[in-house]
C-alpha positions, 0 to 999 in steps of 0.5 A, a space after each residue: 959135190 956142193 949142195 945147192 939151194 934149189 928153188 922149188 920149181 920144175 924149171 930149175 929141177 929140169 935144168 939141174 938134172 939136164 946139166 947132170 945128164 950132160 956131164 954123166 953122158 960125157 963121163 960114161 963115154 970114157 968109162 965105157 972104154 976103161 980097162 977092167 983093171 982101171 975100173 978095179 983100181 977105181 973101186 979099190 980107191 973108192 973103198 979106201 976113201 970111204 974108210 978114210 971118210 968114216 968120221 965125216 960120214 958118221 957125223 953127217 949121219 948123226 945130223 940126219 938121224 937127229 932130224 929124222 922121224 922116230 919110227 924105229 924101222 925107218 931109223 934102223 934103215 938110215 942108221 950108219 955105224 962103224 961096222 956098217 961103213 966097213 961093210 959098205 967099203 967091203 962091198 966095194 972091194 967085193 964088186 971090184 973082184 967080180 968078172 968084168 961084165 962088159 965085152 963078154 961074148 954072149 953068143 957067136 955063130 957063122 952064117 952060111 954066107 960066111 958072116 961071123 956074128 957075135 952078141 957082145 955085152 955093153 954098158 946100158 949108159 947113164 942109170 938114174 937111181 932113185 932110192 929112199 933112206 938107205 945110205 948104203 945104196 949110194 955106194 952099192 949103186 955107184 960101184 955096180 954102175 962103174 964096174 958095168 961101165 955106166 954113169 950113175 945119177 943118184 937121188 937119195 931120200 931127202 932124210 939121209 941126204 947129208 949121209 949120202 953126200 958124204 959117201 958120194 964125196 968119198 966115191 968121187 974122190 976115189 974115181 979121181 984118184 984112179 984117173 976116171 971122171 968124177 961125173 961118172 957118179 953124181 948125187 942130186 944135190 937137193 931135197 926138192 921132189 921136183 928133181 925126181 920128176 925131172 929124172 923120170 922125164 929122162 933128163 933131156 935124153 941124159 938118162 937111159 934107165 931108171 931104177 927105183 928102190 923104195 916103197 909103193 908110193 915111189 914105185 907107183 909114181 915112177 910107173 905113172 911118170 917115167 918116160 924112160 925104161 924102168 927096172 921095177 922094184 916093188 915092195 917085198 910082200 914076202 911069204 914063208 909057208 910051213 908045209 906039213 912035212 916041215 921039220 919043226 926046229 928048221 921051221 922055227 929057225 927060218 921063220 925067226 930069221 926071215 922076220 926078225 933078223 932085220 925087219 926093215 929090209 925088203 927080204 923080211 917076211 911079212 906073212 907066215 902061212 901054215 899048212 893046216 896039217 902042220 897046225 900043231 907047229 903054230 903055237 910054238 912059232 907064234 910064241 917064239 915070234 912074240 918073245 922076240 918082240 913081234 906083233 901077231 895078226 892072224 886069220 880066224 883059223 890061226 887065232 883059234 890055234 894061238 891068241 892073236 889080233 885079227 888080221 884084215 885082208 889089208 894086213 895080208 897086202 901090207 909090207 910092214 917093215 916092222 916087227 909085225 907079221 900076218 899069219 894064215 892057216 891054209 889048205 895045204 900046198 894048193 892053199 898056200 899057192 893060191 894065197 901067194 898068187 893073190 897077195 904076193 908082190 912077186 919079190 921073194 917067197 919061201 917053202 919049208 918042207 922035207 917033201 921034195 915033190 912039194 918043194 919042186 912044185 912050189 919053186 916051179 909054180 910061185 912066179 916071184 923073182 926069188 923062190 926059196 926052199 928051206 932057207 931064210 928069205 933074208 938071203 934075198 940080197 945081191 951080196 948073198 947071191 955072190 954079186 958083191 951088192 945090188 941096186 935092188 930086187 927087180 920084181 918086173 919081168 923085162 930085162 932084169 929080175 931079182 937082184 940087180 947086179 953088174 951083169 943086169 946093168 949091161 945090154 948087148 950089141 951085135 958085131 958082124 964081120 964079113 969079107 965083102 958079102 952083099 945081099 942078093 
């Protein structure tokens, strides 16, 4: 797709997005009828094109990085390497291997009058995905949409538009090689923020649902302006709670991995909660985090157990996406549940404990999209859930919740078969 020099006017953005919606709708009608093997062949071809385009993708990414803000976490999210491109292609192959979600009979029954009724999975239609500077989302979102019979209109963060364009070009080449319409995957070819507003208005009927993947400012804008349904993806205010019955070594391993494996992902822990009865574990955990390069901010009870900067209430409501963690000492499980209910963004929360009853209560009472017992919060990822990849982690409560994979990108219709029945 050729990058356009779009003037900064809402009218031009509306026209551009509406035209993309028309092409997407036509492509989606064909894609919705494609056989499973055709879609699998397309995904395999898309993966092959990404591998072949690796030099061009890396060159585009280098240009993006050169012009980018120096924030380390931001740059890490945006950076591509040969290994990361290989992982992008591997995710396409993984999605191709998933069961086709379209056409599944979700339920079937026969009424007393003989009517046979089926509820059958169908594509959602045209999905608009608005995401910030994570180039891999270009491929993940496109592939998941294709496998679920949907067309995708993708709006990348402007800082990585070159990288996203190089990836999208490869994906579209793969679609063409498999005989499917290239317009099933379209990348918005402009940095103009007015294009986001045009997508949120629904592209003159061309977009059926919006998936935002980014920080609070993006999600709040989507909430204010969207005129089509939204799969909400709020920030990841992720908690790890060390219960009194936690094994110290397990707690240490989980906390370090949850926070420091990659600090810029939405499943990274931002708050560490320590049961008062497990307070003796805090110095060891805090020292290990510091040695790994993490800045500590704690409440008064935490700071009394290990020296650290004071944490404000705002710290406990901040998604750092950086090597910073807030620490609080709480009054047992009840205190942890109260803190999470007050500060969580309903993304992912974890308990570390050998007490089965405490774990079950945590898993039942914490109302987040993902709740974890004795494992790193960085498993909050569609690929790790066996979904091949994800568009994002939905934190809302309607239609999709948690990792949004191929099944979540379908809706359903009812098929009713009769033999001449009429209603009295």
